[in-house]
NUMARSE-927992 format. One line per field, with one value per residue: residue number from 1; x, y, z of N, C-alpha, C, CB in turn. Coordinates in pm, whole numbers, plus 50000, padded with zeros to 5 digits. Last residue first. Glycine has a CB too. Layout:
NUMARSE-927992
n	(NUM;...) .
n.px	(X;...) .
n.py	(Y;...) .
n.pz	(Z;...) .
ca.px	(X;...) .
ca.py	(Y;...) .
ca.pz	(Z;...) .
c.px	(X;...) .
c.py	(Y;...) .
c.pz	(Z;...) .
cb.px	(X;...) .
cb.py	(Y;...) .
cb.pz	(Z;...) .
This chain:
NUMARSE-927992
n	(167;166;165;164;163;162;161;160;159;158;157;156;155;154;153;152;151;150;149;148;147;146;145;144;143;142;141;140;139;138;137;136;135;134;133;132;131;130;129;128;127;126;125;124;123;122;121;120;119;118;117;116;115;114;113;112;111;110;109;108;107;106;105;104;103;102;101;100;99;98;97;96;95;94;93;92;91;90;89;88;87;86;85;84;83;82;81;80;79;78;77;76;75;74;73;72;71;70;69;68;67;66;65;64;63;62;61;60;59;58;57;56;55;54;53;52;51;50;49;48;47;46;45;44;43;42;41;40;39;38;37;36;35;34;33;32;31;30;29;28;27;26;25;24;23;22;21;20;19;18;17;16;15;14;13;12;11;10;9;8;7;6;5;4;3;2;1) .
n.px	(80103;80193;80258;80080;79912;79824;79590;79428;79227;78971;78741;78543;78598;78962;79272;79389;79646;79535;79423;79182;78982;79153;79109;79044;79060;79087;79274;79307;79328;79177;79165;79131;78881;78893;79004;79016;79085;79021;78910;79100;79470;79790;79770;79948;80153;80308;80496;80448;80366;80068;79984;80177;80222;80228;80242;80106;80162;80011;79982;80150;80408;80484;80611;80495;80525;80466;80325;80067;79959;79694;79433;79174;78830;78635;78777;79127;79263;79550;79651;79914;80159;80110;79952;80048;80277;80077;79863;79509;79195;78910;78961;79217;79470;79528;79601;79855;80070;80232;80301;80572;80719;80730;80831;80993;81036;81230;81253;81491;81644;81708;82030;82273;82472;82442;82558;82828;82862;82825;82862;82724;82535;82490;82190;82066;81728;81559;81353;81050;80767;80538;80511;80812;80960;80961;81234;81373;81680;81786;81733;81898;81944;82082;82052;82073;82189;82081;81776;81784;81773;81691;81508;81477;81364;81359;81471;81260;80959;80850;80592;80414;80352;80157;80109;80355;80557;80749;81011) .
n.py	(49391;49327;49295;49120;49111;49026;49265;49450;49518;49507;49366;49410;49239;49156;49133;48915;49019;49211;49132;49008;49199;49508;49815;50098;50319;50674;50929;51201;51480;51666;51640;51391;51290;51211;50994;50617;50360;50226;50329;50526;50386;50361;50036;49977;49787;49826;49708;49667;49757;49741;49952;50013;50261;50216;50371;50364;50407;50529;50288;50256;50375;50413;50586;50587;50755;50724;50665;50664;50455;50222;50190;50233;50105;50100;49995;50135;50421;50641;50941;51132;51107;51173;51429;51608;51600;51557;51805;51784;51806;51928;52130;52185;52421;52767;52751;52647;52833;52844;52560;52530;52725;52586;52343;52319;52088;51794;51565;51216;51146;51067;51206;51261;51191;51367;51565;51472;51442;51698;52029;52288;52380;52617;52604;52340;52202;51928;51812;51524;51361;51290;51322;51414;51691;52004;52200;52490;52669;52722;52684;52585;52396;52132;51825;51557;51342;51326;51293;51302;51508;51848;52134;52466;52784;52957;53054;52958;52739;52514;52594;52642;52372;52230;51948;51695;51503;51408;51184) .
n.pz	(18993;19391;19667;19783;20076;20340;20452;20376;20194;20222;20242;20088;19820;19851;19910;19898;19657;19391;19188;19238;19024;19011;19226;19263;19554;19609;19785;19902;19963;19874;19650;19539;19531;19270;19161;19167;18963;18744;18533;18532;18540;18644;18830;19076;19298;19610;19881;20226;20502;20539;20409;20125;19848;19536;19266;18974;18616;18311;18041;17796;17955;18224;18460;18806;19107;19495;19703;19850;20124;20222;20254;20484;20309;20108;19936;19953;19955;19985;20040;19910;19831;19495;19406;19308;19113;18840;18919;18820;18679;18728;18459;18344;18443;18470;18733;18766;18652;18944;18955;18827;18948;19216;19105;18801;18617;18464;18276;18234;17921;17675;17681;17779;17601;17415;17463;17510;17260;17157;17340;17480;17681;17797;17733;17517;17303;17248;17066;17131;17135;17102;16744;16654;16772;16853;16993;17124;17299;17549;17865;18123;18411;18722;18774;18935;19065;19366;19156;18795;18545;18470;18509;18350;18272;17972;17764;17510;17683;17749;17854;17622;17596;17847;17930;17908;17886;17531;17591) .
ca.px	(79968;80199;80299;80166;79913;79826;79686;79509;79407;79001;78902;78513;78521;78824;79171;79371;79604;79600;79499;79301;78944;79035;79164;78916;79125;79045;79226;79262;79479;79161;79214;79269;78939;78765;79082;78920;79183;79113;78831;78997;79382;79665;79753;79798;80165;80157;80467;80390;80475;80193;79976;80034;80276;80136;80295;80063;80151;80087;79930;79966;80343;80513;80563;80599;80388;80545;80466;80101;79991;79810;79523;79267;78961;78620;78691;78993;79168;79499;79614;79770;80157;80229;79909;79976;80327;80176;79958;79639;79304;78943;78843;79145;79445;79519;79486;79782;79954;80189;80199;80414;80689;80675;80707;81019;81003;81153;81327;81406;81674;81650;81932;82141;82485;82390;82405;82762;82856;82702;82959;82777;82578;82626;82288;82028;81889;81567;81503;81115;80936;80541;80436;80707;81022;80925;81160;81298;81565;81822;81643;81842;81959;81996;82131;81995;82245;82233;81910;81705;81805;81752;81612;81478;81476;81306;81521;81388;81034;80975;80717;80525;80433;80209;80023;80333;80418;80693;80872) .
ca.py	(49434;49266;49416;49093;49229;48935;49165;49470;49468;49637;49259;49444;49348;49118;49226;48937;48941;49232;49189;48933;49115;49387;49717;49954;50228;50538;50843;51068;51412;51650;51777;51412;51317;51266;51063;50730;50494;50136;50210;50556;50437;50437;50032;49966;49829;49766;49809;49662;49802;49645;49925;49948;50151;50256;50250;50422;50326;50522;50415;50284;50347;50315;50644;50519;50706;50736;50663;50673;50575;50265;50099;50280;50122;50204;49924;50024;50338;50507;50805;51094;51107;51179;51222;51593;51561;51398;51747;51820;51817;51727;52091;52166;52328;52637;52778;52518;52751;52915;52641;52448;52734;52738;52295;52343;52217;51899;51681;51312;51191;51004;51135;51328;51107;51201;51640;51496;51348;51618;51879;52242;52198;52524;52664;52376;52244;52079;51832;51662;51352;51364;51272;51355;51553;51911;52173;52358;52600;52796;52637;52694;52418;52309;51931;51676;51389;51451;51297;51203;51365;51707;52050;52266;52702;52892;53122;52962;52871;52475;52538;52709;52403;52353;52010;51878;51461;51477;51199) .
ca.pz	(18964;19240;19525;19780;19926;20212;20476;20543;20198;20325;20297;20233;19874;19783;19886;20024;19740;19543;19151;19228;19163;18932;19150;19271;19400;19613;19642;19904;20010;20027;19705;19561;19674;19334;19212;19158;19057;18873;18596;18531;18459;18689;18681;19025;19188;19507;19773;20079;20410;20625;20535;20184;20033;19694;19332;19111;18706;18425;18137;17744;17830;18193;18357;18719;18986;19337;19746;19701;20059;20202;20226;20422;20418;20208;19987;19908;20014;19940;20190;19916;19946;19602;19426;19394;19266;18966;18876;18871;18648;18779;18612;18317;18440;18333;18667;18785;18586;18811;19030;18782;18788;19175;19168;18992;18619;18527;18250;18267;18090;17763;17573;17836;17719;17367;17469;17656;17307;17086;17291;17330;17637;17825;17734;17633;17299;17337;17074;17083;17141;17212;16871;16661;16639;16860;16895;17144;17205;17459;17743;18043;18318;18608;18688;18894;18923;19331;19272;18939;18626;18427;18578;18364;18387;18073;17877;17512;17558;17645;17955;17657;17488;17788;17799;17977;17933;17673;17536) .
c.px	(79935;80082;80301;80270;80073;79893;79759;79602;79463;79183;78982;78644;78484;78739;79042;79252;79513;79535;79612;79433;79095;79106;79082;79006;79043;79070;79176;79209;79427;79305;79198;79300;79045;78815;78980;78994;79081;79149;78867;78939;79247;79579;79636;79823;80003;80161;80402;80433;80565;80337;80095;80083;80179;80247;80288;80146;80167;80113;80023;79938;80245;80447;80574;80529;80497;80455;80568;80245;80049;79838;79657;79365;79065;78739;78625;78907;79114;79401;79518;79762;79967;80234;79999;79914;80155;80150;80066;79743;79418;79087;78915;79075;79325;79490;79443;79600;79832;80076;80146;80300;80567;80589;80632;80886;81008;81136;81225;81432;81550;81596;81787;82012;82360;82374;82312;82583;82813;82715;82893;82814;82617;82643;82348;82160;81896;81739;81475;81275;80949;80712;80456;80646;80903;80983;81080;81237;81521;81752;81707;81787;81910;82029;82059;82059;82199;82239;81941;81843;81710;81794;81612;81575;81416;81432;81455;81367;81174;81056;80871;80649;80537;80288;80045;80242;80373;80574;80821) .
c.py	(49346;49321;49342;49165;49167;48995;49053;49355;49497;49655;49462;49440;49344;49185;49241;49063;48993;49135;49216;48947;48971;49257;49570;49825;50125;50470;50766;50982;51268;51517;51782;51570;51334;51336;51170;50858;50619;50265;50166;50482;50461;50485;50210;50047;49850;49842;49720;49726;49778;49673;49878;49959;50121;50160;50312;50321;50386;50420;50394;50338;50336;50257;50481;50514;50667;50691;50705;50737;50574;50434;50086;50151;50167;50252;49984;49966;50267;50425;50744;50936;51081;51211;51193;51483;51584;51449;51612;51761;51822;51705;51917;52079;52268;52526;52729;52571;52635;52909;52711;52496;52671;52738;52493;52371;52206;52034;51723;51455;51252;51030;51034;51274;51167;51154;51459;51540;51365;51508;51774;52082;52239;52380;52600;52484;52380;52087;51924;51646;51465;51356;51336;51301;51510;51821;52019;52331;52486;52767;52771;52655;52508;52346;52073;51744;51472;51433;51398;51266;51376;51604;51929;52202;52562;52808;53034;53095;52900;52613;52553;52726;52505;52362;52173;51883;51653;51510;51343) .
c.pz	(18803;19158;19391;19640;19871;20095;20373;20548;20325;20217;20323;20348;20027;19890;19790;20021;19866;19583;19259;19212;19092;19056;19089;19143;19426;19497;19694;19779;19999;20071;19838;19636;19687;19463;19248;19254;19041;18951;18717;18595;18565;18524;18690;18914;19113;19421;19682;19953;20252;20551;20612;20314;20128;19783;19480;19190;18865;18465;18200;17885;17857;18036;18238;18572;18880;19225;19603;19738;19924;20150;20247;20409;20361;20334;20077;19985;19916;20031;20040;19997;20003;19707;19508;19427;19362;19105;18963;18814;18770;18725;18604;18479;18386;18335;18531;18732;18597;18709;18997;18853;18789;19047;19190;19020;18761;18527;18396;18292;18126;17909;17675;17779;17822;17507;17469;17643;17422;17194;17257;17302;17534;17806;17817;17624;17467;17328;17142;17096;17098;17275;16987;16767;16573;16731;16917;17017;17235;17312;17681;17956;18200;18499;18630;18871;18891;19189;19257;19034;18741;18515;18483;18436;18370;18141;18007;17684;17613;17635;17865;17748;17584;17714;17769;17898;17947;17728;17653) .
cb.px	(79964;80188;80479;80135;79919;79685;79625;79392;79518;79010;79031;78400;78398;78788;79233;79518;79712;79581;79439;79289;78688;79076;79269;78682;79313;78913;79315;79168;79549;78960;79145;79343;78928;78651;79198;78755;79374;79282;78834;78959;79361;79726;79653;79669;80264;79993;80594;80275;80542;80159;79885;79979;80388;79913;80458;79887;80244;80051;79791;79837;80371;80487;80668;80640;80249;80688;80499;79986;80073;79854;79515;79316;79014;78499;78732;79029;79073;79615;79473;79704;80240;80310;79932;79916;80492;80411;80018;79650;79297;78815;78579;79175;79468;79620;79485;79805;80003;80273;80217;80407;80797;80804;80757;81134;80876;81168;81318;81358;81808;81713;82061;82139;82653;82517;82363;82862;82945;82721;83050;82919;82462;82659;82282;82009;81932;81490;81600;81060;81028;80417;80465;80714;81101;80799;81252;81187;81599;81958;81445;81914;81959;82018;82179;81914;82243;82423;82036;81695;81975;81861;81576;81504;81471;81184;81474;81469;80939;80916;80685;80489;80341;80246;79848;80456;80419;80729;80764) .
cb.py	(49627;49096;49495;48970;49468;48899;49099;49454;49555;49574;49087;49335;49354;48942;49310;48970;48883;49368;49278;48879;49038;49336;49683;50033;50169;50526;50779;51072;51456;51581;51896;51395;51240;51147;51091;50676;50549;50030;50098;50574;50335;50597;49833;50021;49733;49768;49888;49704;49788;49450;49843;49780;50239;50181;50196;50424;50229;50573;50428;50111;50256;50252;50805;50358;50859;50633;50497;50776;50640;50167;50087;50406;49998;50157;49825;49911;50403;50424;50875;51091;51248;51236;51089;51662;51709;51379;51864;51799;51918;51571;52105;52123;52313;52601;52893;52460;52713;52896;52693;52280;52660;52844;52173;52494;52270;51892;51772;51273;51311;50932;51000;51482;51121;51084;51785;51642;51292;51560;51813;52326;52056;52531;52779;52250;52352;52072;51854;51799;51242;51302;51143;51287;51381;51931;52187;52361;52579;52787;52616;52780;52345;52466;51851;51732;51324;51408;51213;50954;51343;51725;52011;52179;52760;52806;53289;53020;53057;52419;52342;52773;52477;52424;51988;52027;51334;51579;51018) .
cb.pz	(18958;19238;19536;19801;19980;20167;20567;20701;20083;20576;20075;20278;19798;19759;19864;20096;19773;19637;19098;19162;19175;18680;19234;19175;19383;19641;19537;19992;20190;20065;19650;19410;19760;19369;19132;19221;18968;18817;18521;18441;18327;18800;18612;19125;19125;19560;19708;20083;20482;20613;20544;20137;20156;19710;19275;19147;18668;18512;18220;17692;17756;18308;18322;18779;18914;19322;19814;19591;20136;20111;20134;20490;20487;20272;20024;19853;20087;19919;20419;19745;19980;19585;19278;19385;19334;18956;18842;18998;18568;18673;18568;18186;18524;18270;18663;18985;18522;18742;19107;18818;18679;19146;19357;19062;18546;18613;18069;18357;18123;17762;17458;17807;17788;17265;17271;17739;17295;16904;17398;17300;17615;17956;17746;17757;17079;17543;16958;17182;17056;17313;16903;16596;16709;16883;16773;17259;17077;17462;17759;17996;18315;18654;18560;18959;18820;19406;19268;18918;18687;18356;18741;18220;18581;18020;17871;17321;17552;17473;18000;17665;17345;17849;17830;17963;18118;17686;17555) .
């Protein structure tokens, strides 16, 4: 699934990275073909074996931060990259609640994975009605979960105790 708004990132000769952590490998694009919706076929230099190519099916493909930053001016106003969210302080009802640790792509909407002040992981759907990113440039986002989504997060509670990590 392609999540980039810039198809030119997949031009021949561009560098991409496949996989996660230690298994991440650098590759150069030889060809790119959209298939349907946000799916595509990507041809990579040095990858000539069909079985090896199939083993990479569904892998996450990344670009480096320098390449992303080179297109920041093309972003629409109030748009940002996912990595801009990582490390942001999260506020609930005006009180510091935790820190964004990761983003999970879950189909209909992405999920913010937040480490609460008490160390629990809390999952919040990354949708406009629940996440206010107006302060992202200052490293701050505010969450507005549905009542009961986070234990102890009633108005004014600040979510300081009793988070259950459920969304």
